[in-house]
C-alpha positions in Angstrom: -135.0 -97.3 45.1 -132.2 -98.7 43.4 -128.5 -97.9 45.3 -126.2 -100.0 43.5 -125.1 -102.8 41.2 -122.1 -104.8 40.7 -121.2 -106.8 37.9 -118.5 -109.5 37.6 -117.6 -111.4 34.3 -121.2 -110.3 33.1 -121.8 -109.7 29.3 -119.2 -107.3 28.4 -118.3 -106.3 31.8 -115.8 -108.0 33.8 -115.9 -105.7 36.8 -118.0 -102.5 36.8 -119.9 -101.0 39.6 -122.7 -98.5 39.4 -124.2 -96.2 42.3 -127.1 -94.9 41.9 -128.1 -91.5 42.1 -131.0 -89.1 41.7 -130.7 -87.7 37.9 -128.2 -90.4 36.6 -127.8 -90.1 32.9 -127.0 -92.5 31.0 -125.8 -92.4 26.9 -126.7 -94.5 24.0 -124.1 -97.6 23.4 -123.5 -97.3 27.5 -125.1 -100.7 28.4 -128.4 -99.7 29.4 -130.1 -103.3 28.0 -127.1 -105.0 30.2 -128.0 -103.3 33.5 -131.6 -103.9 33.2 -130.7 -107.7 32.1 -128.3 -107.7 35.1 -131.2 -106.4 37.6 -133.5 -108.7 35.9 -131.0 -111.7 36.5 -130.1 -110.9 40.1 -133.8 -111.0 40.9 -135.1 -113.4 38.9 -132.2 -115.6 37.6 -131.2 -117.0 34.2 -134.8 -118.1 32.8 -135.6 -114.4 32.8 -132.7 -113.3 30.7 -133.0 -113.5 26.5 -130.5 -116.2 26.6 -127.8 -118.2 28.7 -124.9 -116.9 27.5 -124.3 -114.7 30.1 -120.4 -114.8 31.1 -117.9 -111.8 29.6 -116.3 -113.7 26.4 -113.0 -114.8 27.7 -113.6 -115.2 31.5 -114.2 -118.5 32.9 -117.5 -120.2 31.9 -120.2 -119.6 34.7 -117.9 -117.2 36.4 -120.5 -114.5 36.0 -121.9 -112.6 39.2 -124.4 -110.1 40.0 -124.7 -107.9 43.7 -127.6 -105.4 43.3 -128.6 -103.2 46.9 -131.6 -101.7 46.8 -134.4 -100.3 49.4 -137.9 -101.3 49.6 -140.4 -99.8 52.4 -137.5 -98.6 54.2 -135.4 -101.9 54.4 -132.3 -102.4 52.6 -132.2 -105.5 50.6 -128.7 -107.0 49.1 -129.2 -109.4 46.3 -126.2 -111.7 45.2 -126.7 -114.2 42.5 -124.1 -116.2 40.4 -124.6 -119.5 38.3 -124.4 -121.5 40.9 -126.3 -120.0 44.0 -128.5 -117.2 45.1 -128.5 -115.5 48.2 -130.6 -112.0 49.3 -129.7 -111.0 53.0 -131.4 -107.8 54.9 -131.4 -106.6 58.6 -133.0 -109.8 60.4 -133.0 -112.3 57.5 -131.5 -114.0 54.9 -132.3 -116.4 52.4 -130.7 -118.7 50.1 -131.0 -121.2 47.1 -130.7 -121.6 43.5 -133.8 -120.1 42.4 
């Protein structure tokens, strides 16, 4: 289950935090595709995105960053990914790298 996502300089969002809850509703043109792509980027990197132009226009190149918090099988995971690094943290473990 998704708990939250935080986008910084990702596509059109310079700083967006969303806490997911049951019954969350999003209007048309509210950025659903961007949120889906941010989740994809957090989990799989830029290769899984439709193009590599992820940084918000007018912001420092490659300054985009996504933090995704989710729960799977009772364990909470925090994934942080930027243009230069990727990291996943959970109780009892941590992994980091580029891919």
